[in-house]
MARDO-419389 format. One record per residue: x, y, z of N, C-alpha, C in turn; residue number from 0; residue in three letters. Coordinates in Angstrom, 1 decimal, padded with zeros to 4 digits. Example, Ala and Ser with C-alpha at 12.3 -4.5 7.8 and 13.67 -1.06 7.14 Angstrom:
% MARDO-419389
    n.X    n.Y    n.Z   ca.X   ca.Y   ca.Z    c.X    c.Y    c.Z   k   r
  013.2 -005.7  007.8  012.3 -004.5  007.8  013.2 -003.3  007.8   0 ALA
  012.8 -002.2  007.1  013.7 -001.1  007.1  012.9  000.0  007.9   1 SER
% end
This chain:
% MARDO-419389
    n.X    n.Y    n.Z   ca.X   ca.Y   ca.Z    c.X    c.Y    c.Z   k   r
  043.3  030.1  043.0  042.2  029.1  043.0  040.9  029.8  043.3   0 MET
  039.9  029.4  042.6  038.5  030.0  042.8  037.5  029.0  043.0   1 ILE
  036.7  029.2  044.1  035.6  028.3  044.5  034.3  029.0  044.3   2 SER
  033.4  028.4  043.5  032.1  029.1  043.2  031.1  028.9  044.3   3 HIS
  030.0  029.6  044.2  028.9  029.4  045.2  028.1  028.2  045.0   4 GLY
  027.2  027.9  045.9  026.4  026.7  045.8  025.5  026.8  044.6   5 THR
  025.4  025.7  043.9  024.6  025.6  042.7  025.1  026.5  041.5   6 GLY
  026.4  026.9  041.6  026.9  027.8  040.6  027.8  027.0  039.6   7 GLY
  029.0  027.5  039.4  029.9  026.8  038.4  031.2  027.6  038.3   8 GLY
  032.2  027.0  037.6  033.5  027.6  037.6  033.5  029.0  036.8   9 ARG
  032.5  029.1  035.9  032.5  030.3  035.0  031.7  031.5  035.7  10 VAL
  031.1  031.3  036.8  030.2  032.3  037.4  031.0  033.5  038.0  11 THR
  032.3  033.3  038.3  033.1  034.3  038.8  034.2  034.7  037.8  12 LEU
  033.8  034.7  036.6  034.8  035.0  035.5  035.3  036.5  035.7  13 GLU
  034.5  037.4  036.1  035.0  038.7  036.3  036.1  038.8  037.3  14 TRP
  036.1  038.0  038.4  037.1  037.9  039.4  038.4  037.3  038.8  15 LEU
  038.2  036.2  038.0  039.4  035.6  037.4  040.1  036.6  036.4  16 ALA
  039.3  037.4  035.7  039.8  038.4  034.7  040.7  039.4  035.5  17 ASP
  040.1  039.9  036.6  040.8  040.9  037.4  042.2  040.4  037.9  18 ALA
  042.3  039.1  038.2  043.5  038.5  038.7  044.5  038.2  037.6  19 LEU
  043.9  037.7  036.5  044.8  037.4  035.3  045.4  038.7  034.8  20 VAL
  044.7  039.8  034.8  045.3  041.1  034.4  046.5  041.5  035.2  21 GLU
  046.6  041.0  036.4  047.7  041.3  037.3  048.8  040.2  037.2  22 LYS
  048.6  039.3  036.3  049.7  038.3  036.0  049.5  037.0  036.7  23 GLY
  048.4  036.8  037.5  048.2  035.5  038.2  047.7  034.4  037.2  24 PHE
  048.1  033.2  037.5  047.5  032.0  036.9  046.2  031.7  037.7  25 ILE
  045.1  031.6  037.1  043.8  031.4  037.8  043.2  030.1  037.4  26 VAL
  042.9  029.3  038.4  042.2  028.0  038.1  040.9  028.0  038.9  27 ALA
  039.7  027.8  038.3  038.4  027.7  038.9  037.9  026.3  038.7  28 ALA
  037.4  025.7  039.8  036.9  024.3  039.7  035.4  024.3  039.6  29 VAL
  034.8  023.2  039.2  033.4  022.8  039.4  033.3  021.9  040.5  30 ASP
  032.6  022.2  041.6  032.5  021.3  042.7  031.4  020.3  042.4  31 HIS
  031.8  019.0  042.3  030.9  018.0  041.8  029.7  017.9  042.7  32 PHE
  028.5  017.8  042.0  027.2  017.7  042.7  026.7  019.0  043.3  33 GLY
  027.4  020.1  043.1  027.0  021.3  043.6  027.0  022.5  042.6  34 ASN
  026.8  022.1  041.3  026.8  023.1  040.3  025.3  023.2  039.7  35 THR
  025.2  024.2  038.8  023.9  024.5  038.3  023.3  023.4  037.4  36 TYR
  024.3  022.6  036.8  023.9  021.5  035.9  024.1  020.1  036.5  37 ASP
  024.4  020.0  037.7  024.7  018.7  038.4  024.4  018.9  039.9  38 ASN
  023.1  018.8  040.2  022.6  019.0  041.6  022.3  017.7  042.3  39 LYS
  023.2  017.4  043.3  023.0  016.2  044.1  022.8  016.7  045.5  40 ILE
  021.7  016.4  046.1  021.3  017.0  047.4  022.4  016.9  048.4  41 ALA
  023.0  015.7  048.6  024.0  015.5  049.7  025.2  016.4  049.5  42 ILE
  025.5  016.7  048.2  026.7  017.5  047.9  026.4  019.0  048.2  43 ASP
  025.1  019.3  048.4  024.8  020.7  048.8  024.9  020.9  050.3  44 PHE
  025.0  019.9  051.1  025.0  020.0  052.5  026.2  019.4  053.2  45 VAL
  027.2  019.1  052.4  028.5  018.7  052.9  029.6  019.6  052.4  46 THR
  029.5  020.9  052.7  030.4  021.9  052.1  031.9  021.7  052.5  47 PRO
  032.2  021.0  053.6  033.6  020.8  053.9  034.3  020.0  052.8  48 TRP
  033.6  019.2  052.1  034.2  018.4  051.0  034.7  019.2  049.9  49 GLU
  034.2  020.5  049.7  034.6  021.3  048.6  036.1  021.7  048.8  50 ARG
  036.6  021.9  050.0  038.0  022.2  050.3  038.9  021.2  049.7  51 ALA
  038.5  019.9  049.8  039.2  018.8  049.2  039.4  018.9  047.7  52 LEU
  038.3  019.5  047.0  038.4  019.7  045.6  039.5  020.7  045.2  53 ASP
  039.6  021.7  046.0  040.6  022.8  045.8  042.0  022.2  046.0  54 ILE
  042.2  021.5  047.1  043.5  020.9  047.4  043.9  019.9  046.3  55 SER
  042.9  019.1  045.9  043.2  018.1  044.8  043.7  018.8  043.5  56 PHE
  042.9  019.9  043.2  043.3  020.7  042.0  044.7  021.3  042.1  57 ALA
  045.0  021.8  043.2  046.4  022.4  043.4  047.4  021.3  043.2  58 ILE
  047.2  020.1  043.8  048.2  019.0  043.6  048.3  018.7  042.2  59 THR
  047.2  018.5  041.5  047.3  018.1  040.1  048.0  019.2  039.2  60 GLN
  047.7  020.4  039.5  048.3  021.5  038.7  049.9  021.6  039.0  61 LEU
  050.3  021.4  040.2  051.7  021.4  040.6  052.4  020.2  039.9  62 LEU
  051.7  019.1  039.8  052.3  017.9  039.2  052.2  017.9  037.7  63 ASN
  051.5  018.8  037.1  051.2  018.8  035.7  052.5  019.2  034.9  64 ASP
  052.8  018.5  033.8  054.0  018.7  033.1  054.1  020.1  032.5  65 ARG
  053.0  020.7  032.1  053.0  022.0  031.5  052.8  023.1  032.6  66 ASP
  051.9  023.0  033.5  051.6  024.0  034.4  052.6  024.0  035.6  67 PHE
  053.0  022.9  036.1  053.8  022.8  037.2  055.0  023.7  037.2  68 GLY
  055.8  023.7  036.1  057.0  024.5  036.1  056.8  026.0  036.1  69 PRO
  055.6  026.5  035.8  055.4  027.9  035.8  054.6  028.4  037.0  70 VAL
  054.3  027.5  037.9  053.6  027.9  039.1  054.6  028.0  040.2  71 ILE
  054.5  029.1  040.9  055.3  029.3  042.1  054.5  028.7  043.3  72 ASP
  055.0  027.6  043.8  054.3  026.9  044.8  054.2  027.6  046.2  73 ALA
  055.1  028.6  046.3  055.1  029.4  047.5  054.2  030.7  047.4  74 ASN
  053.5  030.8  046.3  052.6  032.0  046.1  051.2  031.6  045.6  75 ARG
  050.6  030.7  046.4  049.3  030.2  046.0  048.2  031.0  046.9  76 ILE
  047.2  031.4  046.3  046.1  032.1  047.0  044.7  031.4  046.6  77 GLY
  043.7  031.7  047.4  042.4  031.1  047.2  041.3  032.2  047.4  78 ALA
  040.3  032.2  046.5  039.2  033.1  046.6  037.9  032.3  046.4  79 ALA
  036.8  032.7  047.0  035.6  032.0  046.9  034.4  032.9  047.2  80 GLY
  033.2  032.5  046.7  032.0  033.2  046.9  030.9  032.4  047.6  81 PHE
  030.3  033.0  048.6  029.2  032.3  049.2  029.6  031.0  049.9  82 SER
  029.1  029.9  049.6  029.7  028.6  050.2  031.1  028.4  049.7  83 ILE
  031.5  029.1  048.6  032.9  029.1  048.2  033.7  030.0  049.2  84 GLY
  033.1  031.0  049.7  033.8  031.8  050.8  034.0  031.0  052.0  85 GLY
  033.1  030.2  052.4  033.3  029.2  053.5  034.4  028.3  053.1  86 PHE
  034.4  027.8  051.9  035.4  026.9  051.4  036.8  027.4  051.7  87 THR
  037.1  028.6  051.4  038.4  029.2  051.6  038.7  029.4  053.0  88 VAL
  037.7  029.7  053.8  037.9  029.8  055.3  038.3  028.4  055.9  89 ILE
  037.7  027.4  055.4  038.0  026.0  055.8  039.4  025.7  055.4  90 ALA
  039.8  026.1  054.2  041.2  025.8  053.7  042.2  026.6  054.5  91 LEU
  041.8  027.7  055.1  042.7  028.5  055.9  042.8  027.9  057.3  92 ALA
  042.0  027.0  057.7  042.1  026.4  059.0  040.8  026.5  059.8  93 GLY
  039.8  027.1  059.3  038.5  027.2  060.1  037.8  025.8  060.2  94 GLY
  037.3  025.5  061.3  036.6  024.2  061.6  035.2  024.5  062.0  95 ARG
  034.2  024.1  061.2  032.8  024.3  061.4  032.3  023.4  062.5  96 ILE
  031.4  023.9  063.3  030.7  023.1  064.3  029.3  022.8  063.7  97 ASP
  029.1  021.5  063.2  027.9  021.2  062.5  026.7  021.2  063.4  98 LEU
  026.8  020.9  064.7  025.7  020.9  065.6  025.3  022.3  065.9  99 ASP
  026.2  023.3  065.9  025.8  024.7  066.1  025.1  025.2  064.9 100 ALA
  025.5  024.8  063.7  024.8  025.3  062.5  023.4  024.6  062.4 101 PHE
  023.3  023.4  062.8  022.0  022.7  062.7  021.0  023.4  063.7 102 GLU
  021.5  023.7  064.9  020.7  024.4  065.8  020.2  025.8  065.3 103 LYS
  021.1  026.5  064.6  020.7  027.8  064.0  019.7  027.6  062.9 104 PHE
  019.9  026.5  062.1  019.0  026.2  061.0  017.5  026.1  061.3 105 SER
  017.2  025.9  062.6  015.9  025.7  063.1  015.2  027.0  063.5 106 HIS
  016.0  028.1  063.6  015.5  029.4  063.9  015.0  030.1  062.7 107 THR
  014.1  031.1  062.9  013.6  031.8  061.7  014.7  032.3  060.8 108 PRO
  015.7  032.9  061.3  016.8  033.4  060.5  017.5  032.2  059.8 109 GLU
  017.7  031.1  060.5  018.4  029.9  059.9  017.6  029.3  058.8 110 GLY
  016.3  029.3  059.0  015.4  028.7  057.9  015.6  029.5  056.6 111 ILE
  015.7  030.8  056.8  015.9  031.6  055.6  017.2  031.4  054.9 112 LYS
  018.2  031.2  055.7  019.6  031.0  055.2  019.8  029.6  054.6 113 GLU
  019.0  028.6  055.0  019.2  027.3  054.5  018.2  027.0  053.4 114 THR
  017.3  027.9  053.1  016.4  027.8  052.0  017.0  028.5  050.8 115 THR
  017.9  027.7  050.1  018.6  028.3  049.0  017.9  028.3  047.7 116 VAL
  017.8  029.4  046.9  017.1  029.4  045.7  017.6  028.4  044.7 117 PRO
  018.8  028.0  044.8  019.4  027.0  043.8  018.9  025.6  044.0 118 GLU
  018.3  025.4  045.2  017.7  024.0  045.5  016.7  024.2  046.6 119 PHE
  015.5  024.8  046.2  014.5  025.2  047.1  014.0  024.2  048.1 120 PRO
  013.9  022.9  047.8  013.4  021.9  048.7  014.5  021.0  049.3 121 ASN
  015.7  021.6  049.3  016.9  020.8  049.7  016.7  020.1  051.1 122 LEU
  016.3  020.9  052.1  016.2  020.3  053.5  015.2  019.2  053.6 123 MET
  014.3  019.1  052.6  013.3  018.0  052.7  013.7  016.7  052.1 124 SER
  014.8  016.8  051.4  015.3  015.6  050.7  016.6  015.0  051.2 125 VAL
  017.1  015.6  052.3  018.4  015.1  052.9  018.1  014.6  054.3 126 VAL
  019.0  013.7  054.7  018.8  013.2  056.1  019.9  013.7  057.0 127 LYS
  019.5  014.3  058.1  020.5  014.9  059.0  021.5  013.9  059.5 128 VAL
  021.0  012.7  059.8  021.9  011.6  060.3  023.0  011.3  059.3 129 ASP
  022.7  011.3  058.0  023.6  011.0  057.0  024.7  012.1  056.9 130 GLU
  024.2  013.4  057.0  025.1  014.5  057.0  026.1  014.4  058.1 131 ILE
  025.6  014.1  059.3  026.4  014.1  060.5  027.4  013.0  060.4 132 LYS
  027.0  011.8  059.8  028.0  010.7  059.7  029.1  011.1  058.7 133 ALA
  028.8  011.8  057.7  029.8  012.2  056.7  030.7  013.2  057.4 134 LEU
  030.2  014.1  058.2  030.9  015.1  058.9  031.9  014.5  059.8 135 TYR
  031.5  013.5  060.6  032.4  012.8  061.5  033.6  012.2  060.9 136 LYS
  033.3  011.7  059.6  034.4  011.0  058.9  035.3  011.9  058.1 137 LYS
  034.9  013.2  058.1  035.7  014.1  057.2  037.1  014.4  057.8 138 SER
  038.1  014.5  056.9  039.5  014.8  057.4  039.7  016.3  057.6 139 PRO
  040.8  016.6  058.2  041.2  018.0  058.3  041.5  018.5  056.9 140 ASP
  040.8  019.6  056.6  040.9  020.2  055.2  041.8  021.4  055.1 141 VAL
  042.5  021.8  056.1  043.3  022.9  056.1  044.5  022.6  055.1 142 MET
  044.8  023.6  054.2  045.8  023.4  053.2  046.9  024.5  053.4 143 ASP
  048.0  024.1  054.0  049.0  025.1  054.3  049.8  025.6  053.1 144 ARG
  049.5  025.0  051.9  050.2  025.5  050.7  049.6  026.9  050.3 145 ARG
  048.4  027.2  050.8  047.7  028.4  050.4  048.1  029.5  051.4 146 ILE
  048.6  030.6  050.8  049.2  031.7  051.7  048.3  032.9  051.9 147 LYS
  047.2  033.1  051.1  046.3  034.2  051.3  044.9  033.8  050.8 148 ALA
  043.9  034.4  051.5  042.5  034.0  051.3  041.6  035.2  051.2 149 PHE
  040.7  035.1  050.2  039.7  036.2  049.8  038.3  035.6  049.8 150 PHE
  037.5  035.9  050.8  036.2  035.3  051.0  035.1  036.3  050.7 151 ALA
  034.3  036.1  049.7  033.2  037.0  049.3  031.9  036.4  049.8 152 ILE
  031.2  037.2  050.6  029.9  036.8  051.2  030.0  035.3  051.7 153 SER
  030.9  035.0  052.5  031.0  033.6  053.0  029.8  033.2  053.8 154 PRO
  029.3  032.0  053.5  028.2  031.4  054.2  028.6  030.5  055.4 155 ALA
  027.6  029.9  056.1  027.9  029.0  057.2  028.4  029.7  058.5 156 MET
  028.3  031.0  058.6  028.9  031.7  059.7  028.4  031.2  061.0 157 GLY
  027.2  030.8  061.1  026.6  030.4  062.4  027.1  029.0  062.8 158 GLN
  027.9  028.4  062.0  028.6  027.1  062.4  029.9  027.4  063.1 159 GLY
  030.2  028.7  063.4  031.4  029.1  064.1  030.9  029.9  065.3 160 PHE
  031.1  029.3  066.5  030.6  029.9  067.7  031.7  030.4  068.7 161 VAL
  033.0  030.0  068.4  034.0  030.5  069.3  035.3  030.6  068.5 162 ASN
  036.3  031.4  069.1  037.5  031.6  068.4  038.4  030.4  068.3 163 GLU
  038.2  029.4  069.1  039.0  028.2  068.9  038.8  027.5  067.5 164 ASN
  037.6  027.7  066.9  037.4  027.1  065.6  038.2  027.8  064.5 165 GLN
  038.6  029.0  064.8  039.4  029.7  063.8  040.8  030.1  064.3 166 VAL
  041.2  029.5  065.3  042.5  029.8  065.9  043.7  029.5  065.0 167 SER
  043.5  028.6  064.1  044.6  028.2  063.2  044.8  029.1  062.0 168 ARG
  043.8  030.0  061.8  043.9  030.9  060.7  044.9  032.1  061.1 169 ILE
  046.1  032.0  060.5  047.1  033.0  060.8  047.7  033.6  059.5 170 ASN
  047.0  033.4  058.4  047.5  034.0  057.2  046.5  035.1  056.7 171 LYS
  046.9  036.0  055.8  046.0  037.1  055.4  044.6  036.6  054.9 172 PRO
  043.6  037.2  055.4  042.2  036.9  055.0  041.4  038.2  054.9 173 LEU
  040.8  038.4  053.7  040.0  039.5  053.4  038.6  039.1  053.2 174 TYR
  037.7  039.6  053.9  036.3  039.3  053.9  035.5  040.4  053.2 175 LEU
  034.7  040.0  052.2  033.9  041.0  051.4  032.4  040.6  051.5 176 ILE
  031.5  041.6  051.6  030.1  041.3  051.6  029.3  042.4  051.0 177 SER
  028.0  042.3  050.9  027.2  043.3  050.4  026.1  043.7  051.5 178 ALA
  025.9  044.9  051.6  025.1  045.4  052.8  023.7  044.8  052.8 179 GLN
  023.1  044.6  051.6  021.7  044.2  051.5  021.6  042.7  051.1 180 SER
  022.7  041.9  051.5  022.7  040.5  051.2  021.6  039.8  052.1 181 ASP
  020.6  039.2  051.5  019.6  038.5  052.2  019.8  036.9  052.2 182 SER
  020.8  036.5  051.4  021.1  035.0  051.3  022.1  034.6  052.4 183 ILE
  023.1  035.4  052.5  024.1  035.2  053.5  024.3  036.6  054.2 184 ALA
  023.4  036.9  055.1  023.4  038.3  055.7  024.7  038.6  056.3 185 PRO
  025.1  039.9  056.2  026.4  040.3  056.7  026.5  040.0  058.2 186 VAL
  025.5  040.3  059.0  025.7  040.2  060.5  025.9  038.8  060.9 187 GLU
  025.2  037.8  060.3  025.4  036.4  060.8  026.5  035.7  060.0 188 THR
  027.1  036.3  059.1  028.1  035.6  058.3  029.4  036.4  058.2 189 ASN
  029.5  037.3  057.2  030.8  038.0  057.0  031.3  038.8  058.2 190 THR
  030.4  039.6  058.8  030.8  040.4  060.0  031.1  039.5  061.2 191 ALA
  030.4  038.4  061.3  030.6  037.4  062.3  032.0  036.8  062.2 192 HIS
  032.4  036.4  061.0  033.7  035.8  060.8  034.8  036.9  061.1 193 PHE
  034.5  038.1  060.7  035.5  039.2  061.0  035.7  039.4  062.5 194 TYR
  034.6  039.3  063.3  034.8  039.4  064.7  035.6  038.3  065.3 195 ARG
  035.4  037.1  064.8  036.1  035.9  065.3  037.5  035.8  064.9 196 LEU
  037.8  036.1  063.7  039.2  035.9  063.1  040.1  037.1  063.2 197 ILE
  041.0  037.0  064.1  041.9  038.1  064.4  042.8  038.4  063.2 198 LYS
  042.9  039.7  062.9  043.8  040.1  061.8  043.1  040.1  060.5 199 GLY
  041.9  039.6  060.4  041.2  039.6  059.1  040.7  041.1  058.7 200 SER
  040.5  041.3  057.4  040.0  042.6  057.0  038.6  042.4  056.5 201 LYS
  037.9  043.5  056.5  036.4  043.5  056.1  036.1  044.7  055.2 202 LEU
  035.4  044.4  054.1  034.8  045.5  053.4  033.4  045.1  053.0 203 TYR
  032.4  046.0  053.2  031.0  045.7  052.8  030.6  046.7  051.7 204 VAL
  030.2  046.2  050.6  029.6  047.0  049.5  028.4  047.7  050.0 205 VAL
  028.3  049.0  050.0  027.2  049.7  050.6  025.9  049.7  049.7 206 PRO
  024.8  050.2  050.3  023.6  050.4  049.5  022.8  049.1  049.4 207 GLY
  022.1  049.0  048.2  021.2  047.9  048.0  021.8  046.7  047.3 208 LYS
  023.1  046.6  047.2  023.7  045.5  046.6  023.4  044.2  047.4 209 ALA
  022.9  043.2  046.7  022.6  041.9  047.4  023.6  040.8  047.1 210 GLY
  023.3  039.6  047.5  024.2  038.5  047.4  024.7  038.2  046.0 211 HIS
  023.8  038.2  045.0  024.1  037.8  043.7  024.8  038.9  042.9 212 TYR
  025.1  040.0  043.5  025.8  041.1  042.8  027.2  040.6  042.4 213 VAL
  027.7  039.6  043.1  029.0  039.1  042.9  029.1  038.0  041.8 214 PHE
  028.0  037.7  041.2  028.0  036.8  040.0  028.2  037.6  038.7 215 LEU
  028.6  036.9  037.7  028.8  037.6  036.4  027.6  038.4  036.0 216 ASN
  027.8  039.4  035.2  026.7  040.2  034.6  025.9  039.4  033.6 217 GLU
  024.6  039.5  033.7  023.7  038.8  032.7  023.5  039.6  031.5 218 GLY
  023.2  039.0  030.4  022.9  039.7  029.1  021.7  039.0  028.4 219 VAL
  021.0  039.8  027.6  019.9  039.3  026.8  018.9  038.6  027.6 220 GLY
  018.4  037.5  027.0  017.3  036.7  027.7  017.7  036.1  029.0 221 ASP
  019.0  035.8  029.1  019.5  035.3  030.3  019.4  036.2  031.5 222 PHE
  019.6  037.5  031.2  019.4  038.5  032.2  017.9  038.7  032.4 223 LYS
  017.1  038.8  031.3  015.7  039.1  031.4  015.0  038.0  032.2 224 LYS
  015.4  036.8  032.1  014.7  035.7  032.8  015.5  035.2  034.0 225 ASN
  016.5  035.9  034.4  017.4  035.5  035.5  016.9  035.9  036.9 226 GLY
  015.8  036.6  037.0  015.3  036.9  038.3  016.4  037.6  039.2 227 GLY
  016.3  037.3  040.5  017.2  038.0  041.5  018.7  037.6  041.3 228 MET
  018.9  036.5  040.6  020.3  036.1  040.4  021.0  037.0  039.4 229 ILE
  020.3  037.4  038.4  020.9  038.2  037.3  020.5  039.7  037.4 230 MET
  019.6  040.1  038.3  019.2  041.4  038.3  019.3  042.1  039.7 231 ASN
  019.8  043.3  039.8  020.0  044.0  041.0  019.0  045.1  041.1 232 ASP
  019.0  045.7  042.3  018.2  047.0  042.5  018.7  048.0  041.5 233 ASP
  017.7  048.8  040.9  018.1  049.8  039.9  019.3  050.7  040.4 234 PRO
  019.5  050.9  041.7  020.5  051.8  042.2  021.9  051.1  042.2 235 SER
  021.9  049.8  041.8  023.2  049.1  041.9  023.8  048.9  040.5 236 VAL
  025.1  049.2  040.4  025.8  049.0  039.1  026.7  047.7  039.3 237 ASP
  026.2  046.6  038.8  027.0  045.3  039.1  028.4  045.4  038.5 238 ARG
  028.5  046.0  037.3  029.8  046.1  036.7  030.8  046.9  037.5 239 HIS
  030.3  048.0  038.1  031.1  048.8  039.0  031.5  048.1  040.3 240 ALA
  030.6  047.3  040.8  030.9  046.5  042.0  032.0  045.5  041.7 241 VAL
  031.9  044.9  040.5  032.9  043.9  040.1  034.3  044.6  039.9 242 HIS
  034.3  045.8  039.3  035.5  046.5  039.2  036.2  046.8  040.5 243 LYS
  035.4  047.3  041.4  035.9  047.6  042.8  036.4  046.4  043.5 244 GLN
  035.6  045.4  043.6  036.0  044.2  044.3  037.1  043.4  043.6 245 VAL
  037.1  043.4  042.3  038.2  042.8  041.5  039.5  043.5  041.8 246 GLY
  039.5  044.9  041.9  040.7  045.6  042.2  041.2  045.3  043.6 247 ASP
  040.2  045.2  044.6  040.6  044.9  046.0  041.3  043.5  046.0 248 LEU
  040.7  042.6  045.3  041.2  041.2  045.3  042.6  041.2  044.7 249 ALA
  042.8  041.9  043.6  044.1  041.9  042.9  045.2  042.5  043.8 250 ALA
  044.8  043.7  044.4  045.8  044.4  045.3  046.1  043.5  046.5 251 ALA
  045.1  042.8  047.0  045.3  042.0  048.2  046.3  040.8  047.9 252 PHE
  046.1  040.2  046.8  047.0  039.0  046.4  048.3  039.5  046.0 253 PHE
  048.4  040.6  045.3  049.7  041.2  045.0  050.6  041.5  046.2 254 VAL
  049.9  042.0  047.2  050.6  042.4  048.5  051.0  041.2  049.3 255 LYS
  050.1  040.1  049.3  050.3  039.0  050.2  050.9  037.8  049.6 256 ASN
  051.1  037.8  048.3  051.7  036.7  047.6  053.0  037.2  047.0 257 LEU
  053.9  037.7  047.8  055.1  038.3  047.3  056.2  037.2  047.1 258 LYS
% end
């Protein structure tokens, strides 16, 4: 199962899906309603815990499908995600965000930078904090015990996790990936923070000037030319090579942990 980043879509991690398919995995990527590039609904950008329910729903539907169900091994299900999709898989693994802690962080200089997302620049000015909190209080437990291994790429929302109790239920393999020069979900406040909290997790940081969007598909033609920071990296960065490296890491991780 693959969960895209905020304001993205199911096809934005095609490189990752390809790497897994080449190893024989069945791969399903979802579009998280209201949180895609072509369907932006403000409240769906600030209620990320609901994304985990999308993944769980998709798993149930696939297992019950007349065609797919018989060829899926229900005991060998994995989940991968990027950015807020990385948070999504951590939530599915059993992580529980503290919304008050994240709101407090969002008012700091670092927090303002992390909550000002390029995909929805004026987001925080069009949502109501009370509405977000009300939805959070009503949200169910989203841990999905059917998933046996988790691969989180540049997971966001790290500062919503302030103690080990919030991740104490995570007892299955978790691999955390990030980029050294990520300015959207900085390593120190997100991926490395999760790594320090979650016992037994693994961490790899792509070195150099690779940024957050290096983990999206490669751009071509006018799409790349006009894609700004989302489609273009520092000249020293080879996005294709990063995809090959991280794709290989993901494939090897799931092969090992979904036996």
